[in-house]
C-alpha positions as CSV (number, residue, x, y, z in Angstrom):
1,M,83.7,-85.5,121.1
2,D,85.3,-88.7,119.8
3,I,83.0,-90.1,117.1
4,P,84.7,-92.4,114.6
5,L,84.5,-90.9,111.1
6,K,83.7,-94.4,109.7
7,A,80.4,-94.4,111.6
8,I,79.5,-90.9,110.4
9,R,80.3,-91.8,106.7
10,A,78.3,-95.1,106.9
11,R,75.1,-93.6,108.3
12,T,72.0,-93.5,106.1
13,S,68.6,-92.1,106.5
14,V,65.7,-93.9,104.8
15,R,62.1,-92.9,105.0
16,S,59.0,-94.5,103.5
17,Y,55.7,-92.9,104.2
18,D,53.3,-94.0,101.5
19,P,53.4,-96.8,98.9
20,A,52.0,-94.4,96.2
21,S,54.5,-93.1,93.7
22,L,55.0,-89.4,93.0
23,A,53.7,-88.0,89.8
24,S,56.4,-87.3,87.3
25,A,55.9,-83.5,87.5
26,D,56.0,-83.7,91.4
27,R,59.2,-85.8,91.2
28,D,60.9,-83.3,88.9
29,A,59.8,-80.4,91.1
30,V,61.3,-82.1,94.2
31,L,64.6,-82.9,92.4
32,E,64.8,-79.3,91.1
33,A,64.2,-77.8,94.5
34,F,66.9,-80.1,96.0
35,R,69.4,-79.1,93.3
36,D,68.7,-75.4,93.9
37,C,70.0,-75.9,97.5
38,L,73.4,-77.3,96.5
39,P,76.1,-77.2,97.6
40,G,75.4,-77.7,101.3
41,P,76.2,-75.0,103.8
42,F,79.8,-76.3,104.2
43,G,80.4,-77.1,100.5
44,G,79.4,-80.7,100.8
45,R,77.5,-82.6,98.1
46,P,74.8,-84.7,99.9
47,R,73.5,-87.9,98.3
48,F,69.8,-87.7,97.6
49,V,67.7,-90.4,95.9
50,L,64.0,-90.7,95.2
51,A,63.2,-94.3,94.9
């Protein structure tokens, strides 16, 4: 499989489902759950942003 690394590194995934904002407590819970799963299975540090 010959996939350029530049294409892999440049990819992004953006999702938007509802214009309503998360409550502060819910936002904190999501971020904490995400941090508990770090590092990734191969030692990577994924980028994760709640906007």
